[in-house]
C-alpha positions in Angstrom: 1.8 -5.8 31.8 4.9 -6.2 29.4 8.4 -6.4 31.1 10.5 -3.0 30.5 13.0 -3.6 27.8 14.3 -0.1 27.6 17.6 -1.3 28.9 17.9 -3.8 25.9 16.5 -1.2 23.5 19.1 1.2 24.5 22.0 -1.2 24.6 21.1 -2.0 20.8 21.2 1.7 19.9 24.3 2.1 21.3 25.5 -1.1 19.5 23.8 -0.7 16.2 26.7 0.5 14.1 29.2 -1.9 15.2 26.5 -4.7 15.1 25.7 -3.6 11.4 29.4 -3.7 10.3 30.0 -7.3 12.0 26.2 -8.8 10.9 25.1 -7.4 7.9 26.8 -9.7 5.8 26.4 -13.2 7.8 24.4 -14.8 5.7 26.9 -15.1 3.3 28.7 -17.6 5.6 25.3 -19.4 6.6 24.3 -21.9 3.8 21.7 -23.8 6.0 20.1 -20.4 7.0 19.9 -19.3 3.2 18.5 -22.9 2.1 15.6 -22.0 4.6 15.1 -18.6 3.7 14.8 -19.3 0.1 12.2 -22.1 0.6 10.5 -19.5 2.9 10.7 -17.1 0.2 9.2 -19.4 -2.5 6.3 -20.5 -0.1 5.2 -16.8 0.6 5.9 -15.3 -2.9 3.2 -13.5 -4.3 1.0 -13.9 -1.0 1.2 -10.6 0.2 3.4 -8.7 2.7 6.1 -10.6 5.0 8.1 -8.9 7.8 11.1 -9.7 9.5 10.8 -9.3 13.1 13.9 -8.1 15.2 15.6 -7.3 11.9 18.8 -5.4 13.1 20.2 -3.8 10.2 17.8 -5.6 7.7 20.1 -8.2 6.4 17.5 -11.0 6.4 14.5 -8.3 4.8 17.3 -7.8 2.2 17.6 -11.4 1.2 14.0 -12.1 1.1 13.5 -8.9 -0.9 16.1 -9.8 -3.3 13.8 -13.1 -3.8 11.0 -11.3 -4.8 9.1 -10.9 -1.7 7.3 -7.8 -0.5 9.1 -7.2 2.7 9.6 -5.0 5.6 11.1 -4.9 8.9 10.5 -4.2 12.3 13.0 -3.7 15.3 12.7 -2.6 19.2 15.8 -0.5 18.6 15.4 3.0 16.6 19.2 3.1 16.1 18.7 -0.4 14.4 16.1 0.7 12.3 18.1 3.4 11.2 20.8 1.4 10.1 18.5 -0.9 8.2 17.0 2.2 6.3 20.4 3.6 5.3 21.5 0.4 4.3 18.6 -0.7 2.2 16.7 2.5 1.1 14.0 0.8 -0.9 12.6 -1.3 1.8 10.6 -0.3 4.9 11.8 -0.6 8.3 9.7 0.9 11.6 10.1 0.5 15.1 7.9 -1.8 16.9 7.7 -4.5 19.7 7.3 -8.3 18.7 5.2 -8.6 21.9 2.4 -6.0 20.9 2.9 -5.5 17.1 1.5 -2.4 15.6 -0.4 -3.8 12.9 -4.2 -5.4 12.3 -5.1 -8.8 12.4 -3.9 -10.9 9.3 -1.8 -8.4 8.4 1.1 -10.2 7.0 1.3 -13.5 4.6 4.7 -14.5 6.6 7.1 -13.3 9.2 10.7 -14.5 10.3 12.0 -14.1 13.2 15.9 -14.8 13.5 17.3 -14.5 16.8 14.5 -12.0 18.2 12.6 -14.5 20.7 15.8 -14.7 22.3 15.0 -11.1 23.9 11.6 -12.1 25.1 11.4 -13.4 28.7 10.2 -16.9 29.3 6.6 -15.6 30.9 6.3 -13.5 28.0 6.7 -16.1 25.1 3.4 -17.8 24.9 1.7 -14.5 24.6 4.2 -13.1 22.1 3.7 -16.3 20.0 0.1 -15.8 20.3 0.7 -12.3 18.9 2.7 -13.5 15.8 -0.5 -15.9 15.2 -2.7 -12.8 15.3 -1.1 -10.9 12.9 -0.7 -13.5 10.1 -3.3 -14.4 7.5 -4.7 -17.8 7.4 -2.2 -20.0 5.6 0.5 -17.6 6.7 4.1 -19.0 7.6 6.2 -18.3 10.4 9.9 -19.0 10.4 11.9 -18.8 13.8 15.5 -19.4 14.5 16.8 -19.0 18.3 19.6 -20.6 20.4 19.8 -24.0 21.8 21.7 -24.9 25.2 21.4 -26.0 28.8 22.3 -22.4 29.9 18.8 -20.8 30.2 19.8 -17.1 30.4 23.0 -15.4 29.6 23.3 -11.6 30.5 25.9 -9.4 28.6 27.2 -6.2 30.0 29.5 -5.8 27.0 29.6 -6.7 23.3 32.2 -6.0 20.9 33.7 -3.1 23.3 30.2 -1.4 23.8 28.4 -1.3 27.1 25.3 -3.1 27.2 22.7 -4.5 29.5 21.4 -7.6 27.7 19.4 -10.8 28.6 19.6 -13.8 26.0 17.0 -16.6 26.7 17.8 -20.0 25.3 15.0 -22.2 24.5 14.6 -25.8 23.2 12.7 -26.9 20.3 10.1 -29.2 22.1 9.0 -26.0 24.0 8.6 -23.5 21.2 6.9 -26.3 19.0 4.5 -26.6 21.8 3.7 -23.1 22.4 3.1 -22.5 18.5 0.9 -25.6 18.6 -1.1 -24.0 21.7 -1.5 -20.6 19.7 -2.8 -22.2 17.0 0.1 -23.0 14.5 0.8 -26.2 12.6 4.0 -26.9 12.8 5.6 -27.7 9.3 9.3 -28.5 10.2 11.9 -28.4 13.1 15.4 -28.5 12.4 18.7 -28.0 14.4 22.0 -27.5 13.5 25.4 -26.9 15.3 27.0 -23.2 15.1 29.3 -22.4 12.0 33.2 -22.1 13.5 34.5 -18.2 13.9 31.2 -17.1 12.5 28.6 -16.9 15.1 28.2 -17.6 18.8 29.3 -21.2 19.5 25.5 -22.5 20.6 23.4 -25.1 18.7 20.6 -23.5 16.7 16.9 -24.4 16.4 14.5 -23.4 13.8 10.8 -23.8 13.6 8.5 -23.3 10.3 5.2 -23.4 11.4 1.7 -22.3 9.5 -1.3 -20.5 10.8 
């Protein structure tokens, strides 16, 4: 049985407007992330639909769409999906839980999950990665980004002056790589970087590109 994420969903609903105003333009300040997304877009272009999971206000989906991908977005929070639809009326966004995706097997040619696995509890991470494997076509690509650090759990009761109840789980590259491989993925590339000062939370970042 999946853990109840209603507190997280409700938190992001309350946070949606403030979050969107702060995050919607963040890729402009992150050349490393843009370069990875450019390469992902080049590899997926023309192969079919790609989904950005945990899409928030839709900025990653927007970036990929502007690079020629047939892209959609999905988020646990209806409030975030509303923000994404308002800011990107030409793209499709829907509410969904990445632990149990409401799509058929092999539905997508690729998927991105930028800082969305960080909300998946450790005891559900392996099953969630298997679910990502299920919905990708053979040869489909998955690009994930997550926080690194010895602090395994960060719980926040407030963000930007908004009351929340949100757990953030910090994973490491060897663990996520292992779970991807066990789910049937081929690891294409593993990368890490330091945080961008005054742009994002001061934690190192891990990135994994994997192929189904």
